[in-house]
C-alpha positions as a Python dict, from the first residue, in 0.01 Angstrom:
ca = {
    (1, 'M'): (0, 0, 0),
    (2, 'L'): (143, 364, -104),
    (3, 'F'): (122, 620, 199),
    (4, 'R'): (101, 931, -92),
    (5, 'D'): (-138, 966, -335),
    (6, 'S'): (-62, 810, -701),
    (7, 'P'): (-30, 1078, -986),
    (8, 'E'): (-379, 997, -1139),
    (9, 'H'): (-542, 1016, -746),
    (10, 'A'): (-366, 1357, -697),
    (11, 'A'): (-518, 1485, -1041),
    (12, 'F'): (-833, 1357, -946),
    (13, 'R'): (-830, 1492, -583),
    (14, 'Q'): (-733, 1829, -700),
    (15, 'E'): (-1000, 1795, -995),
    (16, 'L'): (-1237, 1770, -686),
    (17, 'R'): (-1137, 2047, -492),
    (18, 'R'): (-1172, 2297, -801),
    (19, 'F'): (-1499, 2166, -839),
    (20, 'L'): (-1615, 2201, -473),
    (21, 'A'): (-1484, 2566, -458),
    (22, 'E'): (-1695, 2663, -763),
    (23, 'H'): (-2018, 2500, -647),
    (24, 'L'): (-2005, 2474, -279),
    (25, 'E'): (-2072, 2820, -161),
    (26, 'G'): (-1993, 2909, 203),
    (27, 'D'): (-1882, 2683, 538),
    (28, 'W'): (-2100, 2352, 536),
    (29, 'S'): (-1905, 2165, 816),
    (30, 'M'): (-2183, 2298, 1071),
    (31, 'R'): (-2497, 2267, 850),
    (32, 'N'): (-2808, 2027, 1058),
    (33, 'D'): (-2856, 1687, 838),
    (34, 'R'): (-3214, 1730, 865),
    (35, 'D'): (-3181, 2095, 656),
    (36, 'H'): (-3013, 1882, 415),
    (37, 'I'): (-3333, 1635, 400),
    (38, 'D'): (-3637, 1851, 449),
    (39, 'G'): (-3503, 2180, 579),
    (40, 'P'): (-3389, 2489, 375),
    (41, 'D'): (-3106, 2333, 262),
    (42, 'A'): (-3293, 2046, 80),
    (43, 'A'): (-3315, 2216, -249),
    (44, 'F'): (-2929, 2310, -322),
    (45, 'T'): (-2877, 1948, -179),
    (46, 'R'): (-3085, 1772, -441),
    (47, 'Q'): (-2943, 2026, -746),
    (48, 'F'): (-2572, 1918, -577),
    (49, 'R'): (-2653, 1599, -583),
    (50, 'K'): (-2755, 1628, -929),
    (51, 'K'): (-2453, 1792, -1041),
    (52, 'L'): (-2225, 1490, -883),
    (53, 'A'): (-2448, 1280, -1053),
    (54, 'G'): (-2381, 1482, -1400),
    (55, 'Q'): (-1996, 1435, -1311),
    (56, 'G'): (-2038, 1061, -1318),
    (57, 'W'): (-1920, 1064, -958),
    (58, 'L'): (-2233, 966, -742),
    (59, 'T'): (-2203, 595, -906),
    (60, 'M'): (-1829, 604, -1012),
    (61, 'G'): (-1802, 277, -789),
    (62, 'W'): (-2073, 69, -990),
    (63, 'P'): (-1896, -167, -1272),
    (64, 'K'): (-1954, 3, -1667),
    (65, 'D'): (-2191, -264, -1737),
    (66, 'F'): (-2444, -92, -1450),
    (67, 'G'): (-2385, 278, -1586),
    (68, 'G'): (-2094, 366, -1344),
    (69, 'A'): (-1750, 450, -1384),
    (70, 'G'): (-1572, 135, -1271),
    (71, 'A'): (-1342, 334, -1037),
    (72, 'S'): (-1122, 180, -810),
    (73, 'Y'): (-1193, 157, -433),
    (74, 'M'): (-915, 407, -412),
    (75, 'T'): (-1054, 672, -599),
    (76, 'Q'): (-1381, 618, -445),
    (77, 'T'): (-1206, 660, -91),
    (78, 'V'): (-1046, 984, -198),
    (79, 'Y'): (-1382, 1132, -344),
    (80, 'M'): (-1531, 1056, 17),
    (81, 'E'): (-1216, 1196, 177),
    (82, 'E'): (-1261, 1542, -32),
    (83, 'M'): (-1669, 1538, 7),
    (84, 'S'): (-1632, 1475, 379),
    (85, 'A'): (-1372, 1710, 453),
    (86, 'S'): (-1590, 2023, 261),
    (87, 'G'): (-1932, 1908, 432),
    (88, 'A'): (-2022, 1841, 115),
    (89, 'P'): (-2435, 1750, 103),
    (90, 'G'): (-2585, 1473, -42),
    (91, 'A'): (-2225, 1274, -146),
    (92, 'Y'): (-2341, 964, 43),
    (93, 'D'): (-2650, 813, -46),
    (94, 'Q'): (-2802, 470, 74),
    (95, 'G'): (-2979, 376, -252),
    (96, 'V'): (-2610, 406, -442),
    (97, 'W'): (-2428, 260, -177),
    (98, 'L'): (-2649, -3, -12),
    (99, 'A'): (-2930, -83, -262),
    (100, 'G'): (-2738, -48, -558),
    (101, 'P'): (-2482, -297, -508),
    (102, 'A'): (-2721, -541, -345),
    (103, 'L'): (-2931, -522, -691),
    (104, 'M'): (-2627, -571, -877),
    (105, 'M'): (-2541, -878, -701),
    (106, 'H'): (-2866, -1024, -650),
    (107, 'G'): (-3143, -868, -840),
    (108, 'T'): (-3287, -981, -1155),
    (109, 'T'): (-3245, -749, -1478),
    (110, 'A'): (-3593, -624, -1477),
    (111, 'Q'): (-3511, -475, -1115),
    (112, 'Q'): (-3164, -365, -1229),
    (113, 'D'): (-3380, -183, -1518),
    (114, 'R'): (-3641, -56, -1269),
    (115, 'W'): (-3406, 116, -995),
    (116, 'L'): (-3082, 132, -1105),
    (117, 'P'): (-3133, 466, -1331),
    (118, 'A'): (-3294, 658, -1105),
    (119, 'M'): (-3016, 619, -861),
    (120, 'R'): (-2762, 718, -1111),
    (121, 'T'): (-2948, 1038, -1181),
    (122, 'A'): (-3008, 1090, -844),
    (123, 'D'): (-3372, 1122, -881),
    (124, 'V'): (-3478, 959, -595),
    (125, 'H'): (-3354, 957, -244),
    (126, 'W'): (-3334, 612, -35),
    (127, 'C'): (-3327, 496, 292),
    (128, 'Q'): (-3203, 174, 509),
    (129, 'L'): (-3480, -5, 749),
    (130, 'F'): (-3307, -238, 898),
    (131, 'S'): (-3291, -168, 1288),
    (132, 'E'): (-3579, -229, 1530),
    (133, 'P'): (-3641, -83, 1886),
    (134, 'G'): (-3535, -457, 1998),
    (135, 'A'): (-3293, -583, 1720),
    (136, 'G'): (-3014, -308, 1667),
    (137, 'S'): (-2638, -451, 1726),
    (138, 'D'): (-2840, -800, 1703),
    (139, 'L'): (-3015, -717, 1385),
    (140, 'A'): (-3110, -1092, 1301),
    (141, 'A'): (-3317, -1093, 1575),
    (142, 'L'): (-3595, -817, 1381),
    (143, 'Q'): (-3974, -892, 1446),
    (144, 'T'): (-4125, -699, 1147),
    (145, 'R'): (-4317, -948, 984),
    (146, 'A'): (-4379, -999, 600),
    (147, 'V'): (-4662, -1240, 505),
    (148, 'R'): (-4698, -1368, 138),
    (149, 'D'): (-5075, -1296, 17),
    (150, 'G'): (-5080, -1380, -376),
    (151, 'D'): (-4841, -1151, -565),
    (152, 'E'): (-4826, -923, -244),
    (153, 'Y'): (-4651, -938, 121),
    (154, 'V'): (-4865, -767, 382),
    (155, 'V'): (-4583, -609, 622),
    (156, 'N'): (-4661, -497, 1001),
    (157, 'G'): (-4353, -382, 1215),
    (158, 'Q'): (-4161, -97, 1328),
    (159, 'K'): (-3806, 16, 1222),
    (160, 'I'): (-3583, 288, 1397),
    (161, 'W'): (-3285, 490, 1365),
    (162, 'T'): (-3402, 504, 1002),
    (163, 'S'): (-3169, 803, 846),
    (164, 'G'): (-3339, 1057, 621),
    (165, 'A'): (-3665, 817, 604),
    (166, 'Q'): (-3876, 1151, 591),
    (167, 'G'): (-3739, 1300, 303),
    (168, 'A'): (-3706, 891, 120),
    (169, 'G'): (-3894, 783, -215),
    (170, 'W'): (-3769, 421, -156),
    (171, 'G'): (-3597, 207, 103),
    (172, 'I'): (-3441, -122, 152),
    (173, 'L'): (-3663, -332, 383),
    (174, 'L'): (-3547, -661, 600),
    (175, 'A'): (-3854, -812, 715),
    (176, 'R'): (-3966, -1159, 849),
    (177, 'T'): (-4090, -1440, 622),
    (178, 'D'): (-4044, -1731, 827),
    (179, 'A'): (-4107, -1688, 1181),
    (180, 'G'): (-4027, -2077, 1247),
    (181, 'A'): (-3656, -2059, 1094),
    (182, 'P'): (-3333, -2004, 1267),
    (183, 'K'): (-3308, -1630, 1292),
    (184, 'H'): (-3082, -1554, 1028),
    (185, 'R'): (-3266, -1793, 777),
    (186, 'G'): (-3595, -1637, 790),
    (187, 'I'): (-3548, -1271, 656),
    (188, 'S'): (-3640, -1098, 357),
    (189, 'Y'): (-3450, -846, 144),
    (190, 'F'): (-3704, -589, -9),
    (191, 'M'): (-3711, -253, -192),
    (192, 'L'): (-4008, -61, -61),
    (193, 'D'): (-4185, 254, -206),
    (194, 'M'): (-4232, 474, 130),
    (195, 'R'): (-4540, 649, -17),
    (196, 'T'): (-4730, 279, 11),
    (197, 'P'): (-5006, 324, 237),
    (198, 'G'): (-4971, 235, 552),
    (199, 'I'): (-4617, 395, 674),
    (200, 'T'): (-4595, 621, 897),
    (201, 'T'): (-4272, 790, 937),
    (202, 'R'): (-4223, 981, 1267),
    (203, 'P'): (-3870, 1186, 1309),
    (204, 'L'): (-3657, 1144, 1648),
    (205, 'V'): (-3538, 1463, 1755),
    (206, 'N'): (-3182, 1415, 1955),
    (207, 'M'): (-3049, 1653, 2208),
    (208, 'M'): (-2900, 1852, 1961),
    (209, 'G'): (-3232, 1924, 1821),
    (210, 'S'): (-3160, 1748, 1512),
    (211, 'A'): (-3394, 1518, 1357),
    (212, 'H'): (-3162, 1274, 1130),
    (213, 'F'): (-3304, 961, 1241),
    (214, 'C'): (-3649, 826, 1246),
    (215, 'E'): (-3897, 601, 1348),
    (216, 'V'): (-4123, 393, 1074),
    (217, 'F'): (-4426, 195, 1154),
    (218, 'L'): (-4555, -30, 881),
    (219, 'E'): (-4935, -140, 931),
    (220, 'D'): (-5063, -378, 693),
    (221, 'V'): (-4853, -179, 430),
    (222, 'R'): (-4854, -411, 64),
    (223, 'I'): (-4549, -452, -99),
    (224, 'P'): (-4558, -667, -476),
    (225, 'A'): (-4401, -977, -485),
    (226, 'D'): (-4153, -831, -744),
    (227, 'C'): (-3988, -600, -531),
    (228, 'L'): (-3851, -925, -331),
    (229, 'V'): (-3471, -903, -381),
    (230, 'G'): (-3291, -1236, -416),
    (231, 'E'): (-3470, -1562, -266),
    (232, 'E'): (-3724, -1530, 43),
    (233, 'N'): (-3561, -1596, 351),
    (234, 'R'): (-3224, -1537, 212),
    (235, 'G'): (-3215, -1156, 266),
    (236, 'W'): (-2973, -1187, 564),
    (237, 'Y'): (-2718, -1265, 346),
    (238, 'I'): (-2755, -993, 115),
    (239, 'A'): (-2788, -760, 378),
    (240, 'T'): (-2448, -870, 480),
    (241, 'T'): (-2270, -802, 133),
    (242, 'T'): (-2304, -412, 205),
    (243, 'L'): (-2263, -377, 581),
    (244, 'D'): (-1870, -361, 543),
    (245, 'Q'): (-1860, -115, 300),
    (246, 'E'): (-2075, 102, 558),
    (247, 'R'): (-1832, 50, 818),
    (248, 'S'): (-1502, 150, 609),
    (249, 'S'): (-1548, 502, 533),
    (250, 'I'): (-1350, 751, 542),
    (251, 'N'): (-1575, 1037, 624),
    (252, 'R'): (-1613, 999, 1004),
    (253, 'V'): (-1222, 1028, 1043),
    (254, 'V'): (-1201, 1319, 781),
    (255, 'M'): (-1480, 1506, 1010),
    (256, 'T'): (-1272, 1472, 1274),
    (257, 'R'): (-963, 1618, 1106),
    (258, 'S'): (-1130, 1905, 991),
    (259, 'T'): (-1259, 1965, 1387),
    (260, 'N'): (-956, 1918, 1537),
    (261, 'E'): (-746, 2147, 1259),
    (262, 'A'): (-1015, 2429, 1350),
    (263, 'L'): (-962, 2360, 1712),
    (264, 'I'): (-549, 2418, 1646),
    (265, 'G'): (-665, 2741, 1482),
    (266, 'Y'): (-861, 2874, 1807),
    (267, 'V'): (-564, 2765, 2051),
    (268, 'R'): (-343, 2947, 1813),
    (269, 'E'): (-558, 3289, 1868),
    (270, 'Q'): (-544, 3225, 2256),
    (271, 'P'): (-188, 3305, 2437),
    (272, 'A'): (-296, 3168, 2754),
    (273, 'L'): (-435, 2810, 2571),
    (274, 'R'): (-109, 2827, 2358),
    (275, 'A'): (98, 2848, 2625),
    (276, 'R'): (-25, 2533, 2803),
    (277, 'A'): (146, 2201, 2711),
    (278, 'E'): (-120, 1985, 2787),
    (279, 'I'): (-311, 2146, 2535),
    (280, 'R'): (-40, 2133, 2302),
    (281, 'H'): (14, 1767, 2353),
    (282, 'E'): (-344, 1658, 2303),
    (283, 'L'): (-416, 1832, 1992),
    (284, 'A'): (-73, 1659, 1867),
    (285, 'S'): (-240, 1323, 1990),
    (286, 'R'): (-567, 1386, 1782),
    (287, 'S'): (-352, 1463, 1484),
    (288, 'I'): (-169, 1152, 1514),
    (289, 'D'): (-506, 975, 1558),
    (290, 'F'): (-615, 1106, 1260),
    (291, 'E'): (-317, 1008, 1070),
    (292, 'V'): (-343, 657, 1207),
    (293, 'G'): (-730, 639, 1127),
    (294, 'R'): (-722, 761, 772),
    (295, 'W'): (-450, 496, 680),
    (296, 'L'): (-676, 234, 862),
    (297, 'C'): (-960, 336, 617),
    (298, 'Y'): (-693, 307, 340),
    (299, 'R'): (-610, -39, 421),
    (300, 'V'): (-982, -159, 400),
    (301, 'A'): (-966, 26, 23),
    (302, 'E'): (-667, -119, -49),
    (303, 'M'): (-776, -500, 45),
    (304, 'Q'): (-1109, -411, -171),
    (305, 'S'): (-887, -330, -491),
    (306, 'R'): (-777, -684, -438),
    (307, 'G'): (-1032, -862, -414),
    (308, 'I'): (-1003, -924, -27),
    (309, 'V'): (-1319, -892, 148),
    (310, 'P'): (-1254, -662, 439),
    (311, 'N'): (-1417, -813, 735),
    (312, 'Y'): (-1244, -777, 1065),
    (313, 'E'): (-1031, -466, 921),
    (314, 'A'): (-1364, -277, 830),
    (315, 'S'): (-1483, -353, 1209),
    (316, 'I'): (-1100, -194, 1331),
    (317, 'S'): (-1163, 91, 1116),
    (318, 'K'): (-1488, 181, 1235),
    (319, 'V'): (-1421, 102, 1587),
    (320, 'F'): (-1119, 341, 1555),
    (321, 'G'): (-1283, 633, 1375),
    (322, 'T'): (-1603, 651, 1581),
    (323, 'E'): (-1368, 633, 1929),
    (324, 'L'): (-1152, 904, 1768),
    (325, 'Q'): (-1482, 1095, 1690),
    (326, 'R'): (-1609, 1051, 2062),
    (327, 'Q'): (-1239, 1165, 2162),
    (328, 'M'): (-1251, 1470, 1987),
    (329, 'G'): (-1556, 1565, 2137),
    (330, 'I'): (-1409, 1572, 2496),
    (331, 'T'): (-1068, 1715, 2379),
    (332, 'G'): (-1273, 2022, 2216),
    (333, 'I'): (-1484, 2095, 2533),
    (334, 'R'): (-1167, 2030, 2765),
    (335, 'I'): (-959, 2262, 2547),
    (336, 'A'): (-1266, 2547, 2526),
    (337, 'G'): (-1388, 2476, 2871),
    (338, 'M'): (-1759, 2612, 2974),
    (339, 'A'): (-1722, 2841, 2693),
    (340, 'G'): (-1738, 2502, 2448),
    (341, 'Q'): (-2116, 2434, 2564),
    (342, 'V'): (-2218, 2716, 2438),
    (343, 'E'): (-2481, 2637, 2144),
    (344, 'P'): (-2458, 2794, 1771),
    (345, 'G'): (-2574, 3104, 1744),
    (346, 'S'): (-2442, 3286, 2023),
    (347, 'P'): (-2164, 3573, 1969),
    (348, 'Y'): (-1959, 3352, 2264),
    (349, 'A'): (-2009, 3033, 2106),
    (350, 'P'): (-1593, 2942, 2045),
    (351, 'L'): (-1569, 2824, 1650),
    (352, 'R'): (-1951, 2919, 1611),
    (353, 'G'): (-2071, 2644, 1831),
    (354, 'R'): (-1903, 2339, 1658),
    (355, 'L'): (-1763, 2205, 1987),
    (356, 'E'): (-2083, 2198, 2160),
    (357, 'R'): (-2263, 2050, 1840),
    (358, 'W'): (-1946, 1800, 1810),
    (359, 'A'): (-1973, 1685, 2192),
    (360, 'L'): (-2295, 1639, 2158),
    (361, 'A'): (-2293, 1387, 1844),
    (362, 'A'): (-1979, 1207, 1934),
    (363, 'P'): (-2136, 949, 2145),
    (364, 'S'): (-2405, 834, 1911),
    (365, 'Y'): (-2126, 763, 1646),
    (366, 'T'): (-2020, 487, 1837),
    (367, 'I'): (-2379, 320, 1816),
    (368, 'A'): (-2473, 374, 1469),
    (369, 'G'): (-2359, 126, 1212),
    (370, 'G'): (-2255, -138, 1484),
    (371, 'T'): (-2157, -58, 1794),
    (372, 'S'): (-1800, -38, 1912),
    (373, 'E'): (-1889, -340, 2126),
    (374, 'V'): (-2015, -587, 1863),
    (375, 'N'): (-1712, -451, 1621),
    (376, 'R'): (-1457, -556, 1882),
    (377, 'N'): (-1650, -911, 1923),
    (378, 'I'): (-1590, -928, 1539),
    (379, 'I'): (-1231, -827, 1546),
    (380, 'A'): (-1200, -1058, 1860),
    (381, 'T'): (-1335, -1371, 1689),
    (382, 'R'): (-1234, -1272, 1309),
    (383, 'G'): (-910, -1126, 1381),
    (384, 'L'): (-792, -1264, 1626),
    (385, 'G'): (-935, -1603, 1636),
    (386, 'L'): (-1083, -1573, 1992),
    (387, 'P'): (-1303, -1820, 2131),
    (388, 'R'): (-1701, -1694, 2101),
    (389, 'A'): (-1824, -1631, 2490),
}
């Protein structure tokens, strides 16, 4: 693995930066997630995603046979790194990164022709309907039922922590189709039209005042049978093909770097803080952590580029990255003191309230996408070969 950009990747990185400087005005690092979906930034986000699609970047990693560019994993990592560093909205889409690959691997030709084109052109926003109130870390324990009724499935249940559901046109749904089978073997994978009667979406407002997550209630929702992807009762195995991609992304590490750099700039402007050796040492530690986290992400991308499935390696990257995000929140408040708790909008908030936002958001990062505890178990059993408890 090279610890520097290849000439091609260096040129692509510069192209991305020129594009972002031209099309992304202002500072997007502090924008509210919900504003991207159905708030004041929603219209701009849709337009910006259209521009990304027009560049061929939104689906650059898709095979050429499916309308993508066949870009390498390393190129995709460079793309996500630059998009995350700028706070660009809409660069990550669950349709493109999760539903699309599932369809390409397991869907029929008719299903691919039906759903893939709108993903390529950014015409539809997607969400992921996996977790439930009693099935998060142990996702295979989900209880949402899908019962076959002629040419349809009737679905009843509840989903939770569904990112962006309030603005989604379609979702990928896991539901139990065989209640008597072992829990991993009775689950099916569906494409769900979010406008179907019987679906109720309720935003979940967190302690930041953001409503990025939603809970979704399904009451006698009828899904056409041709929305089943792959074999009935084999949905768990379809879902797992995309989970490692979700856990290996570089965006969480780059977000940490941008906050750390902003905090370093703040300390440089405060002589009293700059004079304290322990603060300089802590900021240096976060900078080192960023470099470690960045190369863990690149390691995953490099393995994928060689056709190796990064299982426990993706979990290592996820744990390190999200724990780094949590530690960054602690560092920010420790350095800024009580002022670090002031909300955005106040003239007294350091970095326009960025530290307060980060500290409140950071605990959720170690839960979303697989808890640190679950990922440590994966590292222990699949990476270190330790026995299961």
